[in-house]
Predicted model as a PDB file, atoms N, CA, C, CB and O in Angstrom, pLDDT in the B-factor column:
MODEL        1                                                                  
ATOM      1  N   MET A   1      93.450  98.588  88.807  1.00 56.00           N  
ATOM      2  CA  MET A   1      93.619  97.427  88.102  1.00 56.00           C  
ATOM      3  C   MET A   1      94.516  96.446  89.065  1.00 56.00           C  
ATOM      4  CB  MET A   1      94.284  97.761  86.671  1.00 56.00           C  
ATOM      5  O   MET A   1      95.703  96.724  89.237  1.00 56.00           O  
ATOM      6  N   SER A   2      94.021  95.470  89.596  1.00 81.00           N  
ATOM      7  CA  SER A   2      94.409  94.399  90.039  1.00 81.00           C  
ATOM      8  C   SER A   2      94.132  93.109  89.890  1.00 81.00           C  
ATOM      9  CB  SER A   2      94.353  94.526  90.836  1.00 81.00           C  
ATOM     10  O   SER A   2      94.424  92.234  90.705  1.00 81.00           O  
ATOM     11  N   THR A   3      93.529  92.944  88.786  1.00 92.00           N  
ATOM     12  CA  THR A   3      93.438  91.529  88.403  1.00 92.00           C  
ATOM     13  C   THR A   3      94.187  91.618  86.523  1.00 92.00           C  
ATOM     14  CB  THR A   3      91.410  90.944  88.589  1.00 92.00           C  
ATOM     15  O   THR A   3      94.448  92.549  85.761  1.00 92.00           O  
ATOM     16  N   PRO A   4      94.284  90.251  86.448  1.00 93.00           N  
ATOM     17  CA  PRO A   4      95.606  89.788  85.301  1.00 93.00           C  
ATOM     18  C   PRO A   4      94.374  90.250  84.216  1.00 93.00           C  
ATOM     19  CB  PRO A   4      96.419  87.616  85.212  1.00 93.00           C  
ATOM     20  O   PRO A   4      94.880  90.530  83.129  1.00 93.00           O  
ATOM     21  N   ALA A   5      93.431  90.349  84.220  1.00 92.00           N  
ATOM     22  CA  ALA A   5      92.287  90.646  83.016  1.00 92.00           C  
ATOM     23  C   ALA A   5      91.883  92.307  82.565  1.00 92.00           C  
ATOM     24  CB  ALA A   5      90.768  89.933  83.613  1.00 92.00           C  
ATOM     25  O   ALA A   5      91.353  92.641  81.505  1.00 92.00           O  
ATOM     26  N   GLU A   6      92.211  93.020  83.453  1.00 91.00           N  
ATOM     27  CA  GLU A   6      92.056  94.321  83.923  1.00 91.00           C  
ATOM     28  C   GLU A   6      93.668  95.179  83.246  1.00 91.00           C  
ATOM     29  CB  GLU A   6      91.845  94.215  85.855  1.00 91.00           C  
ATOM     30  O   GLU A   6      93.920  96.046  82.409  1.00 91.00           O  
ATOM     31  N   ARG A   7      94.592  94.143  84.383  1.00 90.00           N  
ATOM     32  CA  ARG A   7      96.202  94.599  83.546  1.00 90.00           C  
ATOM     33  C   ARG A   7      96.243  94.361  81.813  1.00 90.00           C  
ATOM     34  CB  ARG A   7      97.672  93.381  84.241  1.00 90.00           C  
ATOM     35  O   ARG A   7      96.770  95.196  81.078  1.00 90.00           O  
ATOM     36  N   ALA A   8      95.641  93.169  81.324  1.00 91.00           N  
ATOM     37  CA  ALA A   8      95.706  92.512  80.366  1.00 91.00           C  
ATOM     38  C   ALA A   8      95.020  93.800  79.395  1.00 91.00           C  
ATOM     39  CB  ALA A   8      95.022  91.023  80.561  1.00 91.00           C  
ATOM     40  O   ALA A   8      95.682  94.312  78.493  1.00 91.00           O  
ATOM     41  N   ALA A   9      93.579  94.248  79.722  1.00 90.00           N  
ATOM     42  CA  ALA A   9      93.086  95.291  78.821  1.00 90.00           C  
ATOM     43  C   ALA A   9      93.934  96.357  78.709  1.00 90.00           C  
ATOM     44  CB  ALA A   9      91.856  95.784  79.192  1.00 90.00           C  
ATOM     45  O   ALA A   9      94.375  97.054  77.795  1.00 90.00           O  
ATOM     46  N   ALA A  10      94.029  96.291  79.806  1.00 89.00           N  
ATOM     47  CA  ALA A  10      95.067  97.947  79.695  1.00 89.00           C  
ATOM     48  C   ALA A  10      96.342  98.019  78.633  1.00 89.00           C  
ATOM     49  CB  ALA A  10      95.987  98.289  81.393  1.00 89.00           C  
ATOM     50  O   ALA A  10      96.762  99.061  78.130  1.00 89.00           O  
ATOM     51  N   ARG A  11      96.840  96.755  78.414  1.00 89.00           N  
ATOM     52  CA  ARG A  11      98.006  96.641  78.002  1.00 89.00           C  
ATOM     53  C   ARG A  11      97.541  96.609  76.045  1.00 89.00           C  
ATOM     54  CB  ARG A  11      98.797  95.153  78.878  1.00 89.00           C  
ATOM     55  O   ARG A  11      98.270  96.818  75.076  1.00 89.00           O  
ATOM     56  N   ALA A  12      96.654  96.399  76.085  1.00 90.00           N  
ATOM     57  CA  ALA A  12      95.971  95.942  74.614  1.00 90.00           C  
ATOM     58  C   ALA A  12      96.072  97.443  74.304  1.00 90.00           C  
ATOM     59  CB  ALA A  12      94.159  95.080  74.516  1.00 90.00           C  
ATOM     60  O   ALA A  12      96.601  97.471  73.193  1.00 90.00           O  
ATOM     61  N   SER A  13      95.881  98.502  74.636  1.00 89.00           N  
ATOM     62  CA  SER A  13      95.932  99.862  74.039  1.00 89.00           C  
ATOM     63  C   SER A  13      97.379 100.479  74.060  1.00 89.00           C  
ATOM     64  CB  SER A  13      94.947 100.805  74.817  1.00 89.00           C  
ATOM     65  O   SER A  13      97.550 101.489  73.378  1.00 89.00           O  
ATOM     66  N   TRP A  14      98.408  99.986  74.754  1.00 89.00           N  
ATOM     67  CA  TRP A  14      99.618 100.357  74.657  1.00 89.00           C  
ATOM     68  C   TRP A  14     100.261 100.315  72.839  1.00 89.00           C  
ATOM     69  CB  TRP A  14     100.353  99.346  75.753  1.00 89.00           C  
ATOM     70  O   TRP A  14     100.128  99.377  72.053  1.00 89.00           O  
ATOM     71  N   PRO A  15     100.727 101.215  72.669  1.00 89.00           N  
ATOM     72  CA  PRO A  15     101.125 101.216  71.259  1.00 89.00           C  
ATOM     73  C   PRO A  15     102.613 100.151  71.003  1.00 89.00           C  
ATOM     74  CB  PRO A  15     101.422 102.956  70.845  1.00 89.00           C  
ATOM     75  O   PRO A  15     103.570  99.924  71.743  1.00 89.00           O  
ATOM     76  N   SER A  16     102.287  99.693  69.695  1.00 86.00           N  
ATOM     77  CA  SER A  16     103.104  98.483  69.257  1.00 86.00           C  
ATOM     78  C   SER A  16     103.535  98.330  68.082  1.00 86.00           C  
ATOM     79  CB  SER A  16     102.548  97.430  69.413  1.00 86.00           C  
ATOM     80  O   SER A  16     102.626  98.169  67.268  1.00 86.00           O  
ATOM     81  N   ALA A  17     104.972  98.308  67.499  1.00 84.00           N  
ATOM     82  CA  ALA A  17     105.221  97.788  66.165  1.00 84.00           C  
ATOM     83  C   ALA A  17     106.081  96.728  66.207  1.00 84.00           C  
ATOM     84  CB  ALA A  17     105.734  98.740  65.278  1.00 84.00           C  
ATOM     85  O   ALA A  17     107.101  96.627  66.889  1.00 84.00           O  
ATOM     86  N   LYS A  18     105.456  95.683  65.183  1.00 85.00           N  
ATOM     87  CA  LYS A  18     106.578  94.225  65.340  1.00 85.00           C  
ATOM     88  C   LYS A  18     107.379  94.821  63.988  1.00 85.00           C  
ATOM     89  CB  LYS A  18     105.689  92.119  65.091  1.00 85.00           C  
ATOM     90  O   LYS A  18     106.999  95.441  62.995  1.00 85.00           O  
ATOM     91  N   THR A  19     108.618  94.343  64.431  1.00 83.00           N  
ATOM     92  CA  THR A  19     109.988  94.347  63.804  1.00 83.00           C  
ATOM     93  C   THR A  19     111.163  93.329  63.874  1.00 83.00           C  
ATOM     94  CB  THR A  19     110.503  95.385  64.226  1.00 83.00           C  
ATOM     95  O   THR A  19     111.338  92.619  64.865  1.00 83.00           O  
ATOM     96  N   THR A  20     111.960  93.294  62.772  1.00 87.00           N  
ATOM     97  CA  THR A  20     112.785  92.215  63.056  1.00 87.00           C  
ATOM     98  C   THR A  20     114.266  92.697  63.364  1.00 87.00           C  
ATOM     99  CB  THR A  20     112.726  91.245  61.887  1.00 87.00           C  
ATOM    100  O   THR A  20     114.521  93.897  63.475  1.00 87.00           O  
ATOM    101  N   LEU A  21     115.393  91.544  63.520  1.00 85.00           N  
ATOM    102  CA  LEU A  21     116.495  92.287  64.071  1.00 85.00           C  
ATOM    103  C   LEU A  21     117.311  92.888  62.865  1.00 85.00           C  
ATOM    104  CB  LEU A  21     117.394  91.347  65.003  1.00 85.00           C  
ATOM    105  O   LEU A  21     118.310  93.529  63.193  1.00 85.00           O  
ATOM    106  N   ARG A  22     117.079  92.795  61.723  1.00 84.00           N  
ATOM    107  CA  ARG A  22     117.472  93.108  60.534  1.00 84.00           C  
ATOM    108  C   ARG A  22     117.128  94.768  59.728  1.00 84.00           C  
ATOM    109  CB  ARG A  22     116.878  91.967  59.853  1.00 84.00           C  
ATOM    110  O   ARG A  22     117.749  95.395  58.870  1.00 84.00           O  
ATOM    111  N   ASP A  23     115.746  95.080  60.552  1.00 81.00           N  
ATOM    112  CA  ASP A  23     114.841  95.780  60.580  1.00 81.00           C  
ATOM    113  C   ASP A  23     115.910  97.305  61.396  1.00 81.00           C  
ATOM    114  CB  ASP A  23     113.442  94.906  61.395  1.00 81.00           C  
ATOM    115  O   ASP A  23     116.312  98.426  61.084  1.00 81.00           O  
ATOM    116  N   ALA A  24     115.944  96.326  62.583  1.00 78.00           N  
ATOM    117  CA  ALA A  24     116.387  97.058  63.704  1.00 78.00           C  
ATOM    118  C   ALA A  24     118.229  97.477  63.699  1.00 78.00           C  
ATOM    119  CB  ALA A  24     115.919  96.044  65.020  1.00 78.00           C  
ATOM    120  O   ALA A  24     118.765  98.286  64.456  1.00 78.00           O  
ATOM    121  N   ALA A  25     118.866  96.709  62.690  1.00 78.00           N  
ATOM    122  CA  ALA A  25     120.218  96.996  62.658  1.00 78.00           C  
ATOM    123  C   ALA A  25     120.341  97.886  61.580  1.00 78.00           C  
ATOM    124  CB  ALA A  25     121.083  95.832  62.542  1.00 78.00           C  
ATOM    125  O   ALA A  25     121.291  98.667  61.535  1.00 78.00           O  
ATOM    126  N   GLU A  26     119.434  97.848  60.658  1.00 78.00           N  
ATOM    127  CA  GLU A  26     119.542  99.062  59.694  1.00 78.00           C  
ATOM    128  C   GLU A  26     119.154  99.968  59.961  1.00 78.00           C  
ATOM    129  CB  GLU A  26     119.117  99.061  58.670  1.00 78.00           C  
ATOM    130  O   GLU A  26     119.954 100.687  59.362  1.00 78.00           O  
ATOM    131  N   ALA A  27     118.233 100.884  60.618  1.00 73.00           N  
ATOM    132  CA  ALA A  27     118.097 101.882  61.075  1.00 73.00           C  
ATOM    133  C   ALA A  27     119.108 102.605  62.293  1.00 73.00           C  
ATOM    134  CB  ALA A  27     116.957 101.693  61.320  1.00 73.00           C  
ATOM    135  O   ALA A  27     119.490 103.765  62.444  1.00 73.00           O  
ATOM    136  N   LEU A  28     119.349 101.303  63.098  1.00 73.00           N  
ATOM    137  CA  LEU A  28     120.666 101.997  63.477  1.00 73.00           C  
ATOM    138  C   LEU A  28     122.510 102.300  62.932  1.00 73.00           C  
ATOM    139  CB  LEU A  28     120.703 101.402  64.498  1.00 73.00           C  
ATOM    140  O   LEU A  28     123.515 102.750  63.483  1.00 73.00           O  
ATOM    141  N   ALA A  29     122.202 101.807  61.710  1.00 71.00           N  
ATOM    142  CA  ALA A  29     123.744 102.068  60.805  1.00 71.00           C  
ATOM    143  C   ALA A  29     123.891 103.306  60.541  1.00 71.00           C  
ATOM    144  CB  ALA A  29     123.927 101.387  59.343  1.00 71.00           C  
ATOM    145  O   ALA A  29     125.028 103.618  60.188  1.00 71.00           O  
ATOM    146  N   ASP A  30     123.097 104.154  60.593  1.00 71.00           N  
ATOM    147  CA  ASP A  30     123.483 105.906  60.370  1.00 71.00           C  
ATOM    148  C   ASP A  30     123.865 105.807  61.848  1.00 71.00           C  
ATOM    149  CB  ASP A  30     122.000 107.336  59.857  1.00 71.00           C  
ATOM    150  O   ASP A  30     125.096 105.814  61.854  1.00 71.00           O  
ATOM    151  N   LEU A  31     123.413 105.719  63.109  1.00 75.00           N  
ATOM    152  CA  LEU A  31     124.156 106.255  64.132  1.00 75.00           C  
ATOM    153  C   LEU A  31     125.237 106.486  64.043  1.00 75.00           C  
ATOM    154  CB  LEU A  31     124.159 105.751  64.999  1.00 75.00           C  
ATOM    155  O   LEU A  31     126.019 105.767  63.421  1.00 75.00           O  
ATOM    156  N   SER A  32     125.570 107.587  64.663  1.00 83.00           N  
ATOM    157  CA  SER A  32     126.963 107.679  64.659  1.00 83.00           C  
ATOM    158  C   SER A  32     127.364 108.187  65.784  1.00 83.00           C  
ATOM    159  CB  SER A  32     127.475 108.371  63.656  1.00 83.00           C  
ATOM    160  O   SER A  32     126.744 109.068  66.380  1.00 83.00           O  
ATOM    161  N   GLY A  33     128.755 107.524  66.288  1.00 84.00           N  
ATOM    162  CA  GLY A  33     128.824 107.735  68.013  1.00 84.00           C  
ATOM    163  C   GLY A  33     128.470 108.705  68.625  1.00 84.00           C  
ATOM    164  O   GLY A  33     127.908 108.419  69.683  1.00 84.00           O  
ATOM    165  N   GLN A  34     128.588 110.100  68.339  1.00 89.00           N  
ATOM    166  CA  GLN A  34     128.129 111.057  69.234  1.00 89.00           C  
ATOM    167  C   GLN A  34     126.329 111.096  69.361  1.00 89.00           C  
ATOM    168  CB  GLN A  34     128.791 112.484  68.681  1.00 89.00           C  
ATOM    169  O   GLN A  34     125.905 111.583  70.409  1.00 89.00           O  
ATOM    170  N   ALA A  35     125.362 110.639  68.410  1.00 86.00           N  
ATOM    171  CA  ALA A  35     124.038 110.115  68.182  1.00 86.00           C  
ATOM    172  C   ALA A  35     123.877 109.008  69.417  1.00 86.00           C  
ATOM    173  CB  ALA A  35     123.896 109.442  66.579  1.00 86.00           C  
ATOM    174  O   ALA A  35     122.842 109.063  70.081  1.00 86.00           O  
ATOM    175  N   ALA A  36     124.748 108.138  69.696  1.00 85.00           N  
ATOM    176  CA  ALA A  36     124.752 106.810  70.497  1.00 85.00           C  
ATOM    177  C   ALA A  36     124.661 108.155  71.824  1.00 85.00           C  
ATOM    178  CB  ALA A  36     126.458 105.373  70.303  1.00 85.00           C  
ATOM    179  O   ALA A  36     123.724 108.756  72.349  1.00 85.00           O  
ATOM    180  N   TRP A  37     125.865 108.187  71.944  1.00 90.00           N  
ATOM    181  CA  TRP A  37     125.940 108.802  73.404  1.00 90.00           C  
ATOM    182  C   TRP A  37     125.015 109.886  73.452  1.00 90.00           C  
ATOM    183  CB  TRP A  37     127.388 109.355  73.828  1.00 90.00           C  
ATOM    184  O   TRP A  37     124.033 109.514  74.094  1.00 90.00           O  
ATOM    185  N   ASP A  38     124.906 110.926  73.103  1.00 91.00           N  
ATOM    186  CA  ASP A  38     123.630 111.592  73.368  1.00 91.00           C  
ATOM    187  C   ASP A  38     122.398 110.698  73.468  1.00 91.00           C  
ATOM    188  CB  ASP A  38     123.395 112.570  72.322  1.00 91.00           C  
ATOM    189  O   ASP A  38     121.694 111.009  74.429  1.00 91.00           O  
ATOM    190  N   ALA A  39     121.952 109.704  72.766  1.00 88.00           N  
ATOM    191  CA  ALA A  39     120.643 108.954  73.287  1.00 88.00           C  
ATOM    192  C   ALA A  39     120.864 108.134  74.670  1.00 88.00           C  
ATOM    193  CB  ALA A  39     120.137 107.849  72.113  1.00 88.00           C  
ATOM    194  O   ALA A  39     119.862 107.857  75.330  1.00 88.00           O  
ATOM    195  N   VAL A  40     122.157 107.735  75.131  1.00 92.00           N  
ATOM    196  CA  VAL A  40     122.691 106.858  76.291  1.00 92.00           C  
ATOM    197  C   VAL A  40     122.189 108.131  77.384  1.00 92.00           C  
ATOM    198  CB  VAL A  40     124.684 106.352  76.219  1.00 92.00           C  
ATOM    199  O   VAL A  40     121.457 107.866  78.338  1.00 92.00           O  
ATOM    200  N   MET A  41     122.666 109.486  77.121  1.00 93.00           N  
ATOM    201  CA  MET A  41     122.624 110.313  78.409  1.00 93.00           C  
ATOM    202  C   MET A  41     121.217 110.622  78.428  1.00 93.00           C  
ATOM    203  CB  MET A  41     123.584 111.672  78.460  1.00 93.00           C  
ATOM    204  O   MET A  41     120.758 110.469  79.560  1.00 93.00           O  
ATOM    205  N   GLU A  42     120.353 111.009  77.563  1.00 93.00           N  
ATOM    206  CA  GLU A  42     118.779 111.447  77.449  1.00 93.00           C  
ATOM    207  C   GLU A  42     118.094 110.269  78.101  1.00 93.00           C  
ATOM    208  CB  GLU A  42     118.167 111.689  75.777  1.00 93.00           C  
ATOM    209  O   GLU A  42     117.032 110.509  78.676  1.00 93.00           O  
ATOM    210  N   LEU A  43     118.550 109.030  78.094  1.00 93.00           N  
ATOM    211  CA  LEU A  43     117.774 107.922  78.657  1.00 93.00           C  
ATOM    212  C   LEU A  43     118.347 108.276  80.177  1.00 93.00           C  
ATOM    213  CB  LEU A  43     118.122 106.226  77.945  1.00 93.00           C  
ATOM    214  O   LEU A  43     117.502 108.703  80.964  1.00 93.00           O  
ATOM    215  N   THR A  44     119.587 108.148  80.612  1.00 91.00           N  
ATOM    216  CA  THR A  44     120.072 108.221  81.602  1.00 91.00           C  
ATOM    217  C   THR A  44     119.149 109.377  82.266  1.00 91.00           C  
ATOM    218  CB  THR A  44     121.485 108.356  81.440  1.00 91.00           C  
ATOM    219  O   THR A  44     118.274 109.233  83.118  1.00 91.00           O  
ATOM    220  N   TRP A  45     119.507 110.334  81.756  1.00 88.00           N  
ATOM    221  CA  TRP A  45     118.782 111.301  82.764  1.00 88.00           C  
ATOM    222  C   TRP A  45     117.279 111.214  82.944  1.00 88.00           C  
ATOM    223  CB  TRP A  45     119.030 112.703  82.356  1.00 88.00           C  
ATOM    224  O   TRP A  45     116.703 111.572  83.972  1.00 88.00           O  
ATOM    225  N   GLU A  46     116.698 110.721  81.891  1.00 90.00           N  
ATOM    226  CA  GLU A  46     114.909 110.119  81.991  1.00 90.00           C  
ATOM    227  C   GLU A  46     115.117 109.364  83.432  1.00 90.00           C  
ATOM    228  CB  GLU A  46     114.241 108.671  80.407  1.00 90.00           C  
ATOM    229  O   GLU A  46     114.952 109.992  84.478  1.00 90.00           O  
ATOM    230  N   ALA A  47     115.419 108.244  83.426  1.00 90.00           N  
ATOM    231  CA  ALA A  47     115.874 107.096  84.336  1.00 90.00           C  
ATOM    232  C   ALA A  47     116.325 107.609  85.963  1.00 90.00           C  
ATOM    233  CB  ALA A  47     117.249 106.359  83.534  1.00 90.00           C  
ATOM    234  O   ALA A  47     115.885 106.899  86.868  1.00 90.00           O  
ATOM    235  N   TYR A  48     117.120 108.723  86.327  1.00 85.00           N  
ATOM    236  CA  TYR A  48     117.371 109.801  87.225  1.00 85.00           C  
ATOM    237  C   TYR A  48     115.904 110.456  87.469  1.00 85.00           C  
ATOM    238  CB  TYR A  48     118.496 110.862  86.585  1.00 85.00           C  
ATOM    239  O   TYR A  48     115.311 110.154  88.505  1.00 85.00           O  
ATOM    240  N   SER A  49     115.378 111.238  86.649  1.00 85.00           N  
ATOM    241  CA  SER A  49     114.394 111.880  87.059  1.00 85.00           C  
ATOM    242  C   SER A  49     113.123 111.086  87.734  1.00 85.00           C  
ATOM    243  CB  SER A  49     114.080 112.590  85.997  1.00 85.00           C  
ATOM    244  O   SER A  49     112.541 111.397  88.773  1.00 85.00           O  
ATOM    245  N   LEU A  50     112.783 109.701  86.647  1.00 87.00           N  
ATOM    246  CA  LEU A  50     112.088 109.342  86.934  1.00 87.00           C  
ATOM    247  C   LEU A  50     112.423 108.670  88.233  1.00 87.00           C  
ATOM    248  CB  LEU A  50     111.672 108.919  86.052  1.00 87.00           C  
ATOM    249  O   LEU A  50     111.500 107.880  88.429  1.00 87.00           O  
ATOM    250  N   ALA A  51     113.378 108.582  89.323  1.00 86.00           N  
ATOM    251  CA  ALA A  51     113.559 107.626  89.975  1.00 86.00           C  
ATOM    252  C   ALA A  51     113.448 108.911  91.119  1.00 86.00           C  
ATOM    253  CB  ALA A  51     114.847 106.549  89.653  1.00 86.00           C  
ATOM    254  O   ALA A  51     113.496 108.429  92.250  1.00 86.00           O  
ATOM    255  N   GLY A  52     113.328 110.242  91.140  1.00 84.00           N  
ATOM    256  CA  GLY A  52     113.260 110.934  92.121  1.00 84.00           C  
ATOM    257  C   GLY A  52     114.586 112.197  92.039  1.00 84.00           C  
ATOM    258  O   GLY A  52     115.005 112.876  92.976  1.00 84.00           O  
ATOM    259  N   GLY A  53     114.974 112.212  90.795  1.00 75.00           N  
ATOM    260  CA  GLY A  53     115.719 113.236  90.341  1.00 75.00           C  
ATOM    261  C   GLY A  53     117.346 113.562  90.392  1.00 75.00           C  
ATOM    262  O   GLY A  53     117.976 112.524  90.595  1.00 75.00           O  
ATOM    263  N   VAL A  54     117.735 114.102  90.331  1.00 73.00           N  
ATOM    264  CA  VAL A  54     119.295 113.906  90.206  1.00 73.00           C  
ATOM    265  C   VAL A  54     120.320 114.342  91.189  1.00 73.00           C  
ATOM    266  CB  VAL A  54     119.708 114.527  89.090  1.00 73.00           C  
ATOM    267  O   VAL A  54     120.681 115.496  91.420  1.00 73.00           O  
ATOM    268  N   PRO A  55     120.694 113.335  91.682  1.00 77.00           N  
ATOM    269  CA  PRO A  55     121.220 113.902  93.467  1.00 77.00           C  
ATOM    270  C   PRO A  55     122.315 115.248  93.399  1.00 77.00           C  
ATOM    271  CB  PRO A  55     122.349 112.335  94.466  1.00 77.00           C  
ATOM    272  O   PRO A  55     123.145 115.083  92.504  1.00 77.00           O  
ATOM    273  N   PRO A  56     122.448 116.263  93.998  1.00 83.00           N  
ATOM    274  CA  PRO A  56     123.457 117.325  93.516  1.00 83.00           C  
ATOM    275  C   PRO A  56     125.129 116.347  93.761  1.00 83.00           C  
ATOM    276  CB  PRO A  56     123.250 119.071  94.718  1.00 83.00           C  
ATOM    277  O   PRO A  56     125.485 115.267  94.231  1.00 83.00           O  
ATOM    278  N   ARG A  57     125.630 117.324  93.226  1.00 87.00           N  
ATOM    279  CA  ARG A  57     127.204 116.908  92.454  1.00 87.00           C  
ATOM    280  C   ARG A  57     127.750 117.063  94.176  1.00 87.00           C  
ATOM    281  CB  ARG A  57     128.151 118.412  90.809  1.00 87.00           C  
ATOM    282  O   ARG A  57     127.595 117.927  95.038  1.00 87.00           O  
ATOM    283  N   LEU A  58     128.421 115.791  94.121  1.00 87.00           N  
ATOM    284  CA  LEU A  58     129.710 116.166  95.675  1.00 87.00           C  
ATOM    285  C   LEU A  58     130.929 116.734  95.152  1.00 87.00           C  
ATOM    286  CB  LEU A  58     130.411 114.576  96.680  1.00 87.00           C  
ATOM    287  O   LEU A  58     131.132 117.004  93.969  1.00 87.00           O  
ATOM    288  N   PRO A  59     131.609 116.871  95.977  1.00 91.00           N  
ATOM    289  CA  PRO A  59     132.863 117.165  95.780  1.00 91.00           C  
ATOM    290  C   PRO A  59     133.933 116.157  95.861  1.00 91.00           C  
ATOM    291  CB  PRO A  59     133.098 118.060  96.543  1.00 91.00           C  
ATOM    292  O   PRO A  59     133.916 115.589  96.953  1.00 91.00           O  
ATOM    293  N   ARG A  60     134.991 115.690  94.952  1.00 84.00           N  
ATOM    294  CA  ARG A  60     135.465 114.280  95.411  1.00 84.00           C  
ATOM    295  C   ARG A  60     136.103 113.753  96.408  1.00 84.00           C  
ATOM    296  CB  ARG A  60     136.067 113.868  94.752  1.00 84.00           C  
ATOM    297  O   ARG A  60     136.357 112.561  96.582  1.00 84.00           O  
ATOM    298  N   SER A  61     136.441 114.908  97.261  1.00 84.00           N  
ATOM    299  CA  SER A  61     136.709 114.618  98.517  1.00 84.00           C  
ATOM    300  C   SER A  61     135.241 114.019  99.400  1.00 84.00           C  
ATOM    301  CB  SER A  61     137.366 115.988  99.094  1.00 84.00           C  
ATOM    302  O   SER A  61     135.500 113.744 100.572  1.00 84.00           O  
ATOM    303  N   GLU A  62     134.549 113.912  99.207  1.00 86.00           N  
ATOM    304  CA  GLU A  62     132.796 113.438  99.794  1.00 86.00           C  
ATOM    305  C   GLU A  62     132.793 112.228  99.022  1.00 86.00           C  
ATOM    306  CB  GLU A  62     131.175 114.614  99.310  1.00 86.00           C  
ATOM    307  O   GLU A  62     132.225 111.468  99.806  1.00 86.00           O  
ATOM    308  N   TRP A  63     132.996 111.702  98.228  1.00 84.00           N  
ATOM    309  CA  TRP A  63     132.610 110.337  97.249  1.00 84.00           C  
ATOM    310  C   TRP A  63     133.166 109.337  98.447  1.00 84.00           C  
ATOM    311  CB  TRP A  63     133.613 110.149  95.379  1.00 84.00           C  
ATOM    312  O   TRP A  63     134.150 109.364  99.186  1.00 84.00           O  
ATOM    313  N   PRO A  64     131.945 108.362  98.252  1.00 83.00           N  
ATOM    314  CA  PRO A  64     131.913 107.158  98.762  1.00 83.00           C  
ATOM    315  C   PRO A  64     132.565 106.132  98.610  1.00 83.00           C  
ATOM    316  CB  PRO A  64     131.132 106.838  98.658  1.00 83.00           C  
ATOM    317  O   PRO A  64     132.157 104.997  98.364  1.00 83.00           O  
ATOM    318  N   SER A  65     133.948 106.630  98.801  1.00 84.00           N  
ATOM    319  CA  SER A  65     134.799 105.542  97.847  1.00 84.00           C  
ATOM    320  C   SER A  65     136.323 105.546  99.118  1.00 84.00           C  
ATOM    321  CB  SER A  65     135.263 106.398  95.649  1.00 84.00           C  
ATOM    322  O   SER A  65     136.261 106.299 100.091  1.00 84.00           O  
ATOM    323  N   LYS A  66     137.293 104.830  98.950  1.00 83.00           N  
ATOM    324  CA  LYS A  66     138.254 104.777  99.902  1.00 83.00           C  
ATOM    325  C   LYS A  66     139.402 104.245  98.705  1.00 83.00           C  
ATOM    326  CB  LYS A  66     137.847 103.728 101.353  1.00 83.00           C  
ATOM    327  O   LYS A  66     138.984 103.441  97.872  1.00 83.00           O  
ATOM    328  N   VAL A  67     140.780 104.676  98.630  1.00 84.00           N  
ATOM    329  CA  VAL A  67     142.072 104.556  97.421  1.00 84.00           C  
ATOM    330  C   VAL A  67     142.880 103.838  98.681  1.00 84.00           C  
ATOM    331  CB  VAL A  67     142.963 106.394  96.537  1.00 84.00           C  
ATOM    332  O   VAL A  67     143.269 104.453  99.673  1.00 84.00           O  
ATOM    333  N   PHE A  68     143.103 102.044  98.387  1.00 88.00           N  
ATOM    334  CA  PHE A  68     143.426 101.572  99.802  1.00 88.00           C  
ATOM    335  C   PHE A  68     145.473 101.505  98.199  1.00 88.00           C  
ATOM    336  CB  PHE A  68     142.007  99.351 100.921  1.00 88.00           C  
ATOM    337  O   PHE A  68     145.703 101.153  97.042  1.00 88.00           O  
ATOM    338  N   ARG A  69     146.123 102.024  99.217  1.00 91.00           N  
ATOM    339  CA  ARG A  69     147.455 102.090  99.055  1.00 91.00           C  
ATOM    340  C   ARG A  69     148.175 100.146  98.992  1.00 91.00           C  
ATOM    341  CB  ARG A  69     148.008 103.198 100.533  1.00 91.00           C  
ATOM    342  O   ARG A  69     147.737  99.154  99.574  1.00 91.00           O  
ATOM    343  N   PRO A  70     149.217 100.265  98.167  1.00 93.00           N  
ATOM    344  CA  PRO A  70     150.018  98.668  98.134  1.00 93.00           C  
ATOM    345  C   PRO A  70     150.244  98.357  99.531  1.00 93.00           C  
ATOM    346  CB  PRO A  70     151.657  98.584  97.293  1.00 93.00           C  
ATOM    347  O   PRO A  70     151.090  99.102 100.026  1.00 93.00           O  
ATOM    348  N   GLY A  71     149.734  97.451 100.371  1.00 90.00           N  
ATOM    349  CA  GLY A  71     150.067  96.543 101.699  1.00 90.00           C  
ATOM    350  C   GLY A  71     149.319  97.634 102.092  1.00 90.00           C  
ATOM    351  O   GLY A  71     150.106  98.579 102.144  1.00 90.00           O  
ATOM    352  N   GLU A  72     148.004  98.064 102.451  1.00 90.00           N  
ATOM    353  CA  GLU A  72     147.612  98.844 103.323  1.00 90.00           C  
ATOM    354  C   GLU A  72     146.295  97.425 103.338  1.00 90.00           C  
ATOM    355  CB  GLU A  72     147.373 100.721 102.888  1.00 90.00           C  
ATOM    356  O   GLU A  72     145.704  96.926 102.381  1.00 90.00           O  
ATOM    357  N   GLU A  73     146.215  97.166 104.550  1.00 89.00           N  
ATOM    358  CA  GLU A  73     145.027  96.134 104.906  1.00 89.00           C  
ATOM    359  C   GLU A  73     143.508  97.070 104.608  1.00 89.00           C  
ATOM    360  CB  GLU A  73     145.189  95.563 106.832  1.00 89.00           C  
ATOM    361  O   GLU A  73     143.190  98.211 104.943  1.00 89.00           O  
ATOM    362  N   ARG A  74     142.926  96.216 103.984  1.00 87.00           N  
ATOM    363  CA  ARG A  74     141.256  96.281 104.130  1.00 87.00           C  
ATOM    364  C   ARG A  74     140.367  95.747 104.856  1.00 87.00           C  
ATOM    365  CB  ARG A  74     140.715  95.976 103.267  1.00 87.00           C  
ATOM    366  O   ARG A  74     140.613  94.579 105.156  1.00 87.00           O  
ATOM    367  N   PRO A  75     139.426  96.173 105.248  1.00 83.00           N  
ATOM    368  CA  PRO A  75     138.579  95.608 106.413  1.00 83.00           C  
ATOM    369  C   PRO A  75     137.998  94.343 105.621  1.00 83.00           C  
ATOM    370  CB  PRO A  75     137.293  96.757 107.071  1.00 83.00           C  
ATOM    371  O   PRO A  75     137.569  94.231 104.472  1.00 83.00           O  
ATOM    372  N   GLY A  76     138.110  93.671 106.403  1.00 77.00           N  
ATOM    373  CA  GLY A  76     137.013  91.915 105.967  1.00 77.00           C  
ATOM    374  C   GLY A  76     138.141  91.157 105.713  1.00 77.00           C  
ATOM    375  O   GLY A  76     138.025  89.971 105.404  1.00 77.00           O  
ATOM    376  N   GLU A  77     139.232  91.702 105.806  1.00 65.00           N  
ATOM    377  CA  GLU A  77     140.692  90.542 105.253  1.00 65.00           C  
ATOM    378  C   GLU A  77     141.317  89.822 106.273  1.00 65.00           C  
ATOM    379  CB  GLU A  77     142.105  91.341 104.577  1.00 65.00           C  
ATOM    380  O   GLU A  77     142.250  89.063 106.011  1.00 65.00           O  
TER     381      GLU A  77                                                      
ENDMDL                                                                          
END                                                                             
């Protein structure tokens, strides 16, 4: 699929539904905080999986970060 016409023809078979903002708000009105958090975690897991897997957990001592104490010079300043 390299031409715009071929891509448009492929998109024509995608499932879709027309909704309004009012309908979307009513559908989400019953969503509890826990259900919303579960949805976020599911989407995050799916995104990491599609990107090549979840990286292994590093111990905090190996996190790519640095704490700058008050008065300590920072690189580039």
